[in-house]
C-alpha positions as CSV (number, residue, x, y, z in Angstrom):
1,M,21.8,-11.2,-9.5
2,K,21.8,-9.9,-5.9
3,V,18.9,-7.9,-4.7
4,L,18.4,-5.9,-1.5
5,L,14.9,-5.6,-0.5
6,L,14.0,-2.8,2.1
7,G,11.2,-3.2,4.6
8,S,9.9,-5.6,7.3
9,G,6.1,-5.9,6.8
10,G,3.7,-8.2,5.0
11,R,4.3,-6.4,1.8
12,E,7.9,-7.1,2.1
13,H,7.3,-10.8,2.9
14,A,5.1,-11.2,-0.3
15,L,7.7,-9.3,-2.4
16,A,10.4,-11.5,-1.1
17,L,8.4,-14.7,-2.0
18,S,7.9,-13.5,-5.5
19,L,11.5,-12.3,-6.0
20,A,12.8,-15.6,-4.6
21,R,11.0,-17.5,-7.4
22,S,12.9,-15.6,-10.2
23,P,15.5,-17.5,-12.2
24,L,17.6,-14.1,-12.4
25,L,18.1,-14.1,-8.6
26,T,21.1,-15.4,-7.2
27,R,20.9,-13.9,-3.6
28,L,18.2,-12.0,-1.8
29,L,19.0,-9.6,1.1
30,I,16.2,-8.1,3.2
31,A,16.6,-5.3,5.5
32,P,15.6,-5.5,8.2
33,G,13.1,-8.1,7.2
34,N,11.0,-10.3,9.6
35,P,10.7,-14.0,10.5
36,G,8.8,-14.7,7.3
37,T,11.5,-13.3,5.0
38,A,14.2,-15.0,6.9
39,V,13.4,-18.3,5.3
40,L,13.6,-16.7,1.8
41,G,17.0,-14.9,2.1
42,L,19.3,-13.2,4.6
43,N,17.8,-10.6,7.0
44,L,20.2,-7.7,7.7
45,P,19.7,-5.0,10.5
46,V,19.3,-1.5,9.2
47,D,17.4,1.7,10.3
48,L,15.2,2.6,7.3
49,T,15.3,6.2,8.4
50,D,19.1,6.2,8.0
51,L,19.8,6.7,4.3
52,A,23.6,6.6,4.6
53,A,23.3,3.3,6.4
54,I,21.2,1.9,3.6
55,V,23.7,3.1,0.9
56,A,26.5,1.8,2.8
57,L,24.8,-1.6,3.2
58,A,24.1,-1.8,-0.6
59,Q,27.7,-0.9,-1.4
60,R,29.1,-3.4,1.1
61,E,26.9,-6.3,-0.2
62,T,27.5,-5.1,-3.8
63,V,23.9,-5.5,-4.7
64,D,22.7,-5.2,-8.3
65,L,19.3,-3.9,-7.5
66,V,17.5,-2.3,-4.4
67,V,13.8,-2.8,-4.2
68,V,12.2,-0.3,-1.9
69,G,9.2,-1.4,0.0
70,P,7.8,1.4,2.3
71,E,7.2,4.9,1.3
72,A,9.2,6.9,3.9
73,P,12.6,6.1,2.5
74,L,11.4,6.9,-1.0
75,V,10.0,10.3,0.1
76,A,13.3,11.0,2.0
77,G,15.2,10.4,-1.3
78,V,16.9,7.0,-1.0
79,V,16.7,6.1,-4.7
80,D,18.6,9.5,-5.4
81,R,21.2,8.6,-2.8
82,L,21.7,5.1,-4.2
83,S,21.8,6.5,-7.9
84,D,24.6,8.9,-6.8
85,V,26.9,6.0,-6.1
86,G,25.8,3.9,-9.1
87,I,23.4,1.6,-7.5
88,L,20.2,0.7,-9.5
89,A,17.0,1.1,-7.4
90,F,13.3,0.3,-8.1
91,G,11.2,3.2,-7.1
92,P,10.7,6.9,-7.8
93,S,13.3,9.8,-7.1
94,Q,12.5,12.1,-4.1
95,A,11.0,14.6,-6.5
96,A,8.7,12.0,-8.0
97,A,7.8,10.6,-4.6
98,A,6.2,13.9,-3.7
99,L,3.0,12.3,-5.4
100,E,2.7,10.5,-2.0
101,G,4.7,12.7,0.2
102,S,2.5,15.8,-0.4
103,K,-1.1,15.3,-1.1
104,G,-1.4,19.1,-2.0
105,F,1.4,18.5,-4.6
106,T,-0.8,15.7,-6.2
107,K,-4.0,17.8,-6.3
108,D,-2.1,20.6,-8.0
109,L,-0.8,18.3,-10.5
110,C,-4.4,17.0,-11.0
111,R,-5.6,20.5,-11.8
112,E,-2.6,21.1,-14.0
113,V,-3.2,18.1,-16.3
114,A,-6.9,17.8,-15.9
115,I,-7.0,14.5,-13.9
116,P,-10.5,13.8,-12.5
117,T,-10.5,14.4,-8.7
118,A,-12.5,16.1,-5.9
119,A,-12.5,19.9,-5.6
120,Y,-10.0,21.0,-3.0
121,A,-8.1,23.8,-1.3
122,R,-4.8,23.9,0.5
123,F,-4.0,25.6,3.8
124,D,-1.0,26.5,6.0
125,D,-3.0,27.7,8.9
126,G,-6.1,26.7,10.8
127,D,-8.0,30.0,10.7
128,A,-8.1,30.0,6.8
129,A,-9.1,26.4,6.7
130,R,-12.0,26.9,9.2
131,A,-13.3,29.9,7.1
132,Y,-13.2,27.9,4.0
133,L,-15.4,25.3,5.6
134,S,-18.3,27.8,6.1
135,D,-19.1,27.9,2.3
136,H,-18.8,24.2,1.7
137,P,-21.2,21.3,2.1
138,L,-20.7,18.4,4.3
139,P,-19.4,15.8,4.6
140,V,-16.0,17.1,3.9
141,V,-12.6,15.4,3.8
142,I,-9.6,16.9,5.9
143,K,-6.2,15.5,5.0
144,A,-2.7,16.0,6.5
145,D,-0.6,17.0,3.5
146,G,2.4,14.7,4.4
147,L,3.0,11.2,5.3
148,A,0.9,9.9,8.1
149,A,1.1,6.1,8.0
150,G,-2.4,6.0,6.3
151,K,-4.1,7.7,9.2
152,G,-4.0,11.4,8.3
153,V,-7.4,11.4,6.6
154,I,-10.7,12.4,8.4
155,I,-14.1,12.3,6.8
156,A,-16.1,14.9,8.8
157,E,-19.9,14.6,8.9
158,T,-20.4,17.7,11.0
159,R,-18.8,21.1,11.0
160,A,-17.6,20.5,14.5
161,D,-15.9,17.3,13.5
162,A,-14.2,19.1,10.6
163,E,-13.0,22.0,12.6
164,A,-11.7,19.4,15.3
165,A,-9.7,17.6,12.6
166,I,-8.3,20.8,11.4
167,D,-7.3,21.7,15.0
168,D,-5.7,18.4,15.5
169,M,-3.8,18.4,12.5
170,F,-2.4,21.9,13.0
171,G,-2.0,21.1,16.7
172,G,0.6,18.5,15.9
173,S,-1.4,15.2,16.1
174,F,0.3,14.0,13.0
175,G,3.5,15.7,13.4
176,S,5.1,17.5,10.5
177,A,2.8,15.8,8.1
178,G,-0.1,18.1,9.3
179,A,1.9,21.3,9.1
180,S,-0.2,21.9,5.8
181,V,-3.7,20.6,5.2
182,V,-5.9,19.6,2.2
183,V,-9.6,20.2,2.5
184,E,-11.5,18.2,-0.1
185,A,-15.1,17.7,-1.3
186,F,-16.4,14.3,-0.4
187,L,-16.7,11.7,-3.3
188,S,-19.4,9.2,-3.4
189,G,-19.0,5.8,-4.9
190,E,-16.9,2.6,-4.2
191,E,-13.2,2.7,-3.5
192,V,-10.8,0.6,-5.5
193,S,-7.1,0.4,-5.7
194,F,-5.2,0.3,-9.0
195,F,-1.5,-0.3,-9.7
196,A,0.7,0.5,-12.6
197,I,4.3,-0.2,-13.2
198,C,6.1,2.8,-14.8
199,D,9.4,3.6,-16.4
200,G,9.2,7.3,-16.7
201,T,7.2,7.7,-19.9
202,R,5.2,4.3,-20.1
203,A,2.9,2.4,-17.8
204,L,1.7,-1.2,-17.6
205,G,-1.3,-2.1,-15.7
206,F,-0.3,-4.1,-12.6
207,G,-3.5,-5.4,-11.0
208,S,-6.4,-4.1,-8.9
209,A,-7.6,-4.6,-5.4
210,Q,-10.0,-3.5,-2.8
211,D,-8.8,-2.8,0.6
212,H,-11.0,-2.7,3.7
213,K,-9.7,0.3,5.9
214,R,-12.1,0.3,8.8
215,V,-11.2,-1.8,11.8
216,G,-14.7,-3.5,12.3
217,D,-17.1,-5.7,10.4
218,G,-19.5,-3.8,8.2
219,D,-16.9,-1.1,7.6
220,T,-17.3,0.3,11.1
221,G,-14.9,1.9,13.5
222,P,-11.6,3.9,12.9
223,N,-9.6,3.6,9.8
224,T,-6.4,1.6,9.9
225,G,-3.5,0.5,7.7
226,G,-5.8,-2.0,6.2
227,M,-7.6,-5.1,7.6
228,G,-7.8,-7.2,4.4
229,A,-8.1,-7.0,0.6
230,I,-9.4,-8.9,-2.4
231,S,-8.1,-8.9,-6.0
232,P,-9.0,-8.3,-8.6
233,A,-11.4,-5.5,-7.6
234,R,-14.9,-6.3,-8.8
235,L,-15.5,-3.0,-10.5
236,V,-12.2,-2.9,-12.6
237,D,-13.1,-4.6,-16.0
238,A,-11.2,-3.9,-19.2
239,A,-13.2,-1.0,-19.8
240,L,-12.6,0.7,-16.5
241,E,-8.9,-0.2,-16.7
242,A,-8.6,1.6,-20.0
243,R,-10.3,4.8,-18.5
244,I,-8.0,4.7,-15.5
245,M,-4.9,4.3,-17.7
246,G,-6.0,7.0,-20.2
247,E,-7.5,9.6,-17.8
248,I,-5.4,9.2,-14.7
249,I,-2.2,7.2,-15.1
250,Q,-1.0,8.5,-18.5
251,P,-1.7,12.3,-17.7
252,T,0.2,11.7,-14.5
253,L,3.2,10.4,-16.3
254,R,3.2,13.1,-18.9
255,G,2.8,15.8,-16.2
256,M,5.5,14.5,-14.1
257,S,7.9,14.2,-17.1
258,E,7.1,17.7,-18.2
259,R,8.0,19.0,-14.8
260,G,11.5,17.3,-15.2
261,T,10.6,14.7,-12.5
262,P,9.8,11.5,-14.5
263,F,8.1,8.7,-12.5
264,R,9.7,5.3,-12.2
265,G,8.4,2.6,-10.1
266,V,4.9,1.7,-8.9
267,L,2.0,4.1,-9.0
268,F,-0.8,3.1,-6.6
269,A,-3.8,5.0,-7.4
270,G,-6.6,5.1,-4.8
271,L,-9.7,5.7,-6.8
272,M,-13.3,6.4,-6.3
273,V,-15.6,4.9,-9.0
274,E,-19.2,6.0,-9.5
275,N,-21.4,5.0,-12.5
276,G,-18.2,3.7,-14.3
277,A,-16.2,6.9,-14.0
278,P,-12.9,6.9,-11.8
279,Q,-11.7,9.8,-9.9
280,L,-8.4,10.0,-8.0
281,I,-8.4,10.2,-4.3
282,E,-4.7,10.1,-3.7
283,Y,-1.5,8.4,-4.9
284,N,1.0,6.1,-3.3
285,V,4.4,5.7,-4.9
286,R,4.8,2.0,-3.9
287,L,3.0,-1.2,-3.6
288,G,0.4,-1.2,-0.9
289,D,-0.1,-3.3,2.3
290,P,-2.3,-5.6,2.4
291,E,-2.8,-5.1,-1.4
292,T,0.6,-6.7,-2.4
293,Q,-0.5,-9.8,-0.6
294,V,-3.3,-10.3,-3.0
295,I,-1.8,-9.0,-6.2
296,L,1.6,-10.8,-6.2
297,P,0.0,-14.4,-5.6
298,R,-2.0,-13.9,-8.9
299,L,1.1,-12.8,-10.8
300,H,2.5,-15.3,-13.5
301,T,5.1,-12.9,-15.0
302,D,8.5,-13.0,-13.4
303,L,8.6,-9.8,-11.2
304,L,12.3,-9.2,-11.0
305,P,12.9,-8.4,-14.8
306,L,9.8,-6.1,-14.7
307,M,11.5,-4.2,-11.8
308,L,14.7,-4.0,-13.7
309,A,13.0,-2.7,-16.7
310,S,11.3,-0.1,-14.8
311,A,14.4,0.9,-13.0
312,R,16.2,1.2,-16.3
313,G,13.6,3.2,-18.0
314,H,12.6,0.5,-20.6
315,L,9.5,-1.5,-19.8
316,P,8.4,-4.2,-22.2
317,N,5.5,-3.8,-24.6
318,T,3.6,-6.7,-23.2
319,P,1.7,-6.4,-20.0
320,P,2.2,-8.7,-17.1
321,V,0.0,-11.8,-16.8
322,F,-2.2,-12.5,-14.0
323,D,-4.1,-15.6,-12.9
324,E,-7.8,-15.4,-13.2
325,A,-8.3,-16.7,-9.8
326,T,-9.3,-14.5,-7.0
327,A,-7.0,-13.8,-4.1
328,L,-8.3,-12.6,-0.6
329,T,-6.3,-11.8,2.3
330,V,-7.1,-11.3,6.1
331,V,-5.2,-9.3,8.5
332,L,-4.6,-10.6,12.0
333,A,-4.1,-7.6,14.2
334,A,-3.0,-7.4,17.8
335,N,-5.6,-6.8,20.3
336,G,-5.9,-3.0,20.9
337,Y,-5.1,-2.2,17.3
338,P,-5.1,0.4,15.8
339,A,-4.9,2.9,18.9
340,H,-2.9,0.7,21.4
341,P,-1.8,-2.7,20.0
342,I,-0.5,-5.1,22.6
343,K,2.9,-6.5,21.7
344,G,4.6,-9.6,23.0
345,T,1.8,-12.1,22.8
346,R,2.6,-15.6,21.6
347,I,1.5,-16.9,18.3
348,G,0.9,-20.6,17.8
349,D,2.2,-22.8,15.2
350,L,1.3,-21.9,11.7
351,T,1.8,-25.2,10.0
352,A,-1.9,-26.1,9.9
353,A,-2.8,-22.7,8.5
354,E,-0.1,-22.8,6.0
355,G,-1.3,-26.3,4.9
356,C,-4.7,-25.1,4.0
357,P,-5.5,-25.3,0.2
358,G,-4.4,-22.3,-1.8
359,V,-3.2,-20.4,1.4
360,T,0.0,-18.5,2.1
361,V,0.6,-16.8,5.5
362,F,2.7,-13.7,5.4
363,H,4.3,-12.2,8.5
364,A,4.0,-8.6,9.0
365,G,4.6,-7.6,12.7
366,T,6.2,-10.6,14.2
367,R,9.5,-11.5,16.0
368,Q,11.2,-14.6,16.7
369,E,12.5,-15.2,20.2
370,A,14.2,-18.7,20.6
371,D,11.3,-21.1,19.6
372,A,8.6,-18.6,20.1
373,L,6.8,-16.4,17.5
374,L,5.7,-13.3,19.2
375,A,3.4,-10.4,17.9
376,D,5.5,-7.2,17.3
377,G,3.3,-4.7,15.8
378,G,-0.3,-3.7,15.1
379,R,-0.9,-5.7,11.9
380,V,0.7,-9.0,12.7
381,L,0.0,-11.7,10.0
382,T,-1.9,-11.6,6.7
383,V,-3.5,-14.8,5.5
384,T,-4.0,-15.1,1.8
385,A,-5.9,-17.5,-0.2
386,L,-6.6,-18.1,-3.8
387,G,-9.9,-19.5,-5.1
388,R,-12.0,-19.9,-8.2
389,D,-14.1,-17.0,-7.1
390,A,-14.5,-14.7,-4.3
391,A,-16.6,-17.0,-2.2
392,E,-14.0,-19.9,-2.4
393,A,-11.1,-17.5,-1.6
394,Q,-12.9,-16.1,1.5
395,A,-13.8,-19.6,2.7
396,R,-10.3,-20.7,2.4
397,A,-8.8,-17.7,4.0
398,Y,-11.0,-18.0,7.1
399,A,-10.4,-21.6,7.4
400,A,-6.8,-20.9,7.6
401,V,-7.3,-17.9,10.1
402,D,-9.3,-20.4,12.3
403,A,-6.4,-22.7,12.2
404,I,-4.1,-20.2,13.9
405,D,-3.9,-20.3,17.8
406,W,-3.5,-16.6,18.9
407,P,-5.7,-15.5,21.6
408,G,-3.9,-12.1,21.4
409,G,-5.3,-11.1,18.0
410,F,-8.3,-10.5,16.0
411,C,-9.6,-10.0,12.5
412,R,-12.6,-8.9,10.6
413,R,-14.9,-11.6,9.5
414,D,-16.3,-10.0,6.4
415,I,-13.3,-9.2,4.0
416,G,-14.5,-9.4,0.4
417,W,-18.2,-8.9,1.4
418,R,-19.0,-6.8,-1.7
419,A,-17.9,-9.6,-3.9
420,V,-19.5,-12.4,-2.1
421,R,-22.8,-10.9,-0.8
422,P,-24.7,-7.5,-1.2
423,V,-24.4,-6.5,2.5
424,P,-21.7,-7.0,5.2
425,P,-22.5,-9.0,8.2
426,L,-22.9,-6.9,11.4
427,D,-22.8,-9.7,13.9
């Protein structure tokens, strides 16, 4: 079958690699893709904000399935537009994608169906939000309601910081995403990411991971889109997975179905776990980046039939099978990231890194100019390694990172620290 994959990041490179291995696949198209996906299929230019152009491309290429990588087209309604012309797509409808498109929507659903989450309030103006702060303990979490590329969340330690975050959001720092704001109680514990593949009424667990959001070693500096990840998350054993499915994922599916907006695709639950109890921080409605780069290398089950079954509303009864190995990925980011990444720097030959045991190098923000590979984004490469345990995966990943000649980039040196050693290095 012919598949069109939408997106251009490291997540899409990992998806393309998994899809390319499926016996069902006859042709893979990636729009717009990157230099890494170009060796797995045909890259095609498309503006992912132009839904009409996406639909026209899918029709022109007579694709059998569209796989949507990033969140913005989902929230904009690309699955609905494709469905209107009879093209099957993996991902939620626009109404169901509100689970990511509006943090307030998700919090309201949690209250409606009794999903454990932080106490919250929603606001459409700054004065009311600031007044609410006066009666609530610190720290507090301020969230832009809409899509903000993973950066619209501020943990405020002081009243002044909280008020400044509210002013920034209503002042337009996050564009239309900050037109409405959610103020939440701060949750203690350890963050993990849990994934479930859904068909509208049923869900199958699809792996866990732990992202490293802060830009610097020791979890210091500003939040980013993610500087690395490890899978499986060390806290997610069979007992915790059962609680996540029973207390969070299944109630979400029931609630969405009862609202007349059944959820199909991937539910990505960002969770806080304390004393074995999970609470929902937020939902994403697609696979994560860089979490995809550590989950898919462990997947033994053919990904394409799973996506088809989800899109058609009939998942199999048996859960997907994952390797017992640990996967760890390190993000190489351009100097200046996250505030002002420097683009256009030259990246050396990746052959040595790709030849390291158990290693795959995924392209994220790169472009090819003649014989030169150049940085073309904030997060530029992700280097993933499989190992028997976290320590081996970490050692292999950093050995590959050190084999890459790119003075224009940097990385964290402590990805996976919680699984490898009790405290992160600070040097």
